[in-house]
C-alpha positions as CSV (number, residue, x, y, z in Angstrom):
1,M,-25.9,-12.3,8.3
2,R,-23.3,-10.0,7.9
3,G,-20.2,-10.3,5.4
4,K,-16.5,-9.6,6.2
5,V,-15.0,-6.1,5.1
6,K,-12.8,-7.0,1.9
7,R,-10.8,-3.5,1.9
8,R,-10.4,-0.7,3.6
9,L,-8.8,2.6,3.7
10,V,-5.8,3.0,5.6
11,R,-3.3,6.0,6.6
12,L,0.0,5.2,5.7
13,V,3.7,6.3,6.8
14,H,6.6,6.7,4.6
15,P,9.0,8.9,5.7
16,D,11.4,8.6,2.8
17,R,9.4,8.8,-0.5
18,A,6.8,10.8,-1.8
19,L,4.0,8.6,-2.9
20,A,1.5,9.7,-5.9
21,P,-2.1,8.5,-6.2
22,G,-2.4,5.3,-8.1
23,D,0.5,3.5,-7.0
24,A,0.0,0.2,-6.6
25,L,1.5,-1.7,-3.1
26,A,2.3,-5.3,-2.4
27,V,3.1,-6.7,1.1
28,S,6.7,-6.8,1.8
29,G,8.2,-10.3,1.4
30,D,6.0,-11.4,-1.2
31,P,8.0,-12.8,-4.1
32,A,4.7,-12.5,-6.2
33,R,4.6,-8.8,-5.7
34,T,0.8,-9.2,-5.9
35,P,-0.9,-5.8,-5.5
36,V,-2.8,-5.6,-2.4
37,G,-3.9,-2.0,-2.8
38,E,-3.4,1.7,-4.3
39,V,-2.7,4.5,-2.9
40,T,-5.7,6.9,-3.4
41,S,-4.7,10.3,-2.3
42,T,-1.4,11.9,-0.8
43,T,-1.0,15.2,1.4
44,E,2.3,16.6,3.1
45,G,1.4,14.7,5.9
46,G,1.0,11.1,4.7
47,S,-1.1,9.1,2.5
48,I,-4.6,7.2,2.2
49,A,-4.6,3.9,0.4
50,R,-7.8,1.2,-0.3
51,V,-5.9,-2.0,0.9
52,E,-7.3,-5.3,1.1
53,A,-7.9,-7.7,4.1
54,P,-5.6,-9.0,5.7
55,S,-3.0,-6.5,4.4
56,Y,-5.0,-3.5,6.1
57,E,-3.8,-4.0,9.6
58,P,-2.0,-1.6,11.4
59,G,1.6,-2.1,11.4
60,T,1.7,-3.8,8.0
61,E,4.8,-3.3,6.0
62,L,4.1,-2.9,2.3
63,V,6.3,-2.0,-0.6
64,V,5.4,0.4,-3.4
65,L,5.3,-1.0,-7.0
66,G,5.1,2.4,-8.5
67,S,2.1,4.1,-10.6
68,G,0.4,0.8,-12.3
69,I,1.1,-2.4,-11.9
70,A,3.4,-3.0,-15.1
71,Q,5.7,-0.4,-13.9
72,G,6.1,-1.9,-10.4
73,A,6.8,-5.8,-12.3
74,A,10.3,-4.1,-13.4
75,M,11.4,-3.3,-9.8
76,T,13.0,-5.5,-7.6
77,E,11.1,-5.3,-3.9
78,R,14.7,-4.2,-2.8
79,D,14.5,-0.9,-4.9
80,A,10.9,-0.3,-4.0
81,A,9.9,2.3,-1.4
82,R,8.8,0.6,1.8
83,V,5.6,2.1,4.1
84,R,3.7,1.1,6.8
85,V,0.1,0.7,7.6
86,A,-0.4,3.1,10.5
87,A,-4.1,3.6,11.0
88,L,-7.4,2.3,9.4
89,L,-9.6,5.1,8.5
90,G,-13.6,4.6,9.0
């Protein structure tokens, strides 16, 4: 019997903001801003994040809550940077 994959590494597209490892991610439109992932590494060409199912599907729009969940809780979604899941890795 095979289980379902709970989290996957994804490549993020984020044209308007530099991300930092540890930045928490939530699904855009989630009023509770529940974290569904975290940025694991960044380069000039993009970022990699570990994201929970089903939020890791390509095309999913996420918002960056900032470094750590406590900081993100103070931000409104309108102020948060938006990123998009570009592709699954591995």
